N, C-alpha and C positions, 0 to 999 in steps of 0.2 A: 439480378439475384432472385432466386426462387423463394417464395414465401411458403412456409410449411408449418401449419398448426400454430402460427405465431399469435393467434387470438387467445391462446391459452396462457401466454406469458403475463405474469402479474408483477414481476420484479426484475430489474436489470442491475447486475453487479458489475462495477467497473474497476479494473486495475487503474493505476494512476500513471506511473512512469512508463513512457513508450506507448501509452494508450490514449490518455487525455492530454498529455504534455510531452514534448520532446525533451529528453535529458541526456546530457553527455556524462554518463555515469563514470567514465574513466577519469574525468576531471572533478565531477561533483563529489564523489565519495572521498577521494584523498583530501580535497579542500575542506570538506565538512569535518573530517577527522582532525585536521590541523587547526582549523578555527576553534573547534570545541576544546581541543587540548590546550590551546593558547589561553583560554579563560582561567585555567588553573595551573598555568606553567610556573607560577610562584610557589606552588605546593608540590606538584608532581611533574617530573621531566616528561617531555613530549613522547619520547619513544616508549617509556613505561606506560604512560596513560593510554596510548593507542593500542599497545599489545594487550593490555588488560581489558580494554573496552571490547576488543574483538573476541576475547575469550568469553566475556559476559554475553555478547551478542550470539555467540554459538550456543551458549546455555539456553538462551531464549528460543533458538531454533529447535532445541530438544525439549522444550517445555511439555510436561506430561498432562497439563491441564489442571493441576491442583492449585496453581497460583496464577495471578495475572502475569503477563510478560514483564510488566514494570517491576513487580516484586522479585521475579526470577533474576532480572537484570541487576537490581540493586543488591540483592542478597549475595550475588556473585561478585559484582564489580567493586563495591566499597571495601570489603575485606582485602581484596587483592591490592588496592592502592593505599590501604592503611588510613583511610579517612572515613568518617561517617556520612550518611546522606544529609544530615543536618548541616554539616560543614561544607559540602560540595554542591548540593542542589540549588542554593541561592545563586551560585555562579552559572549553573546550567540555565536557570530561569532567565537570568540577564542575557545569556547568549541567545536564547530563542527570541527574546524581546528586541534585542538590539542588533545582533550580528548575523542571525540565520539568513536574513534577507539578502546578504551579500552573495549568497549562492545562486541567486536568481539568474545571474549572468551565464550560468551553465545550462540554462533551460530556455525553451522557446515555446510559444503558443502553437497549438494545432488549430489552423483556421476554422476547421469544422466543429471543434469541441463545443463552443457555445450554442451554435445552431442546433446541433444534435441534442444537446442537453435540454434546450428549450422545447424541442419537439417532443422528447420523451416525457417531460413533466406535463406538457399540455395534453398528452395522451393519457395521463393519469397513472403511469407506472410508479411503483415503489422503487426508489433508487438507493443503492448502497455503494459507497466507495470502499471497495474491497482491496485495499492496497497493503503491502507488506507492513505489518504492525510493529515496526522497530523504533518509531519516532513518536513523540508525544502529539496530542491532538493539535496543539498550537502550530506545530510544524506542518502537519497535514493540511490544516486550514490555510496556512500561508501558501503552500504549494498549489492548492486549488485556486487561490486568488491569482497566482502566477499563470495558471492555465486559463484564466478568464471565466471560471465556473464556480467561484467561491460563494456566490450569493444564493445558491439553491438550497431548498429544505430537504437535505438528504435524511433518509430514515436512520442511517448508520454510517459512520466513518470509522473504520477499524484503525486502532492505534495501540501504542504500547500499554496504555493505561486500561483499556477496556477489553483487551484480547487475552486469551488463555493458550494460544498456540500460534503457529506461523505457517505460511505457505511453504511447502505443498501438503502439509499435514491435513488430512481430510477433516479432522476435528475443527480446524479453522473454518472451513466452509459449513460444517454442520452447525457450528455455533451461530453463524449468520442466519441459516435457515430457521433455527430455533428462535432467534431474536425477532425476525420479521414474520414468523409463523406462516410461511408460504411453502407449499410442497416443492421439492427439488425440481420436478418436471415443469413447474410453472416459472422457473427462474432461468435467466440467461446470463452467463459469465462472459464479459468482454475483456480480453487481455491480449498481451503480445508474447507471453512466455509459456513454457511447458508447465510451470507451477500454477498458471491460471487454468490451463486446459485439464488438469487432473480433477477439477471440480466435476467433470463428467462421470467420475467413478461413483458419485452420489446420485447421479441422475439429472444433474444440472446440465442444461444445454450450453454449448460453448461457441464463441465467436472469436476467431483468431485474427488479430491485426498484425500483419508482418512488420517487424522492426529489426534493427541491428541486434537486438537482444533475443530474437527468436531462434531457438535451437531445439527442435523436436527430435525425440528419440523413439525407437520402435515401441517402447513400453508406455508411451503417452497416448491416451485415447485420441483418435482422429477427431478434429474439431467438427461440430455439426455445420458450422458456417465459417467461411473465410471472406475477408473483404477489408476495406479501409474504414476508418472512422466515419468518413464522409458518406459512405454507403450504408451505414447502419440503419438510418431511418427508412431506407428502402425495404429492409427486412421487417421493420416494425410497423 
């Protein structure tokens, strides 16, 4: 892999699913929805819960930046199911504490993840976990543990509580740049999907890791680099 002005990089942004960890999303997502719904099945029937949760998630995707993703979700979701956040959130908290770990079976570690992360931190890069911010921080940290890279000091882990937009909205990437205070051209976004590669529209360099979720269309900027996770340290 050809090195090109990589000495200018100061920050590495990582997607999570398909990038740092293997995830069977066709099983993970439905099981996640069913497990979460089961925690309040005595209050809301499963089909209603899931349909309203998906509506609220779509509202988060359209977040205009005036509220956190969490506020958009809660202001949409709870009126739809007829219960308040105070009535439901304790059940959600218990779910993430006790039951979310059951979903680990639909994931597997990428052997190179820890070695690459150790290398990047040793080189002194600022590291951001730039994953889709639809889940709370506790869920993101658990998934990083599943990936074998949960014990690193990340500058930022995007999640539903601290984000004001979602991929592929460029404001999502701009908010990361603002937070870490690093120019776009000195950042590298590592991911496996088109919604990761759109970061190039802000001047962020991109590194595409091919996965079963990769589906590039003509309107998506061509990645600056392509390779496996195991090959990333050769670039840096």
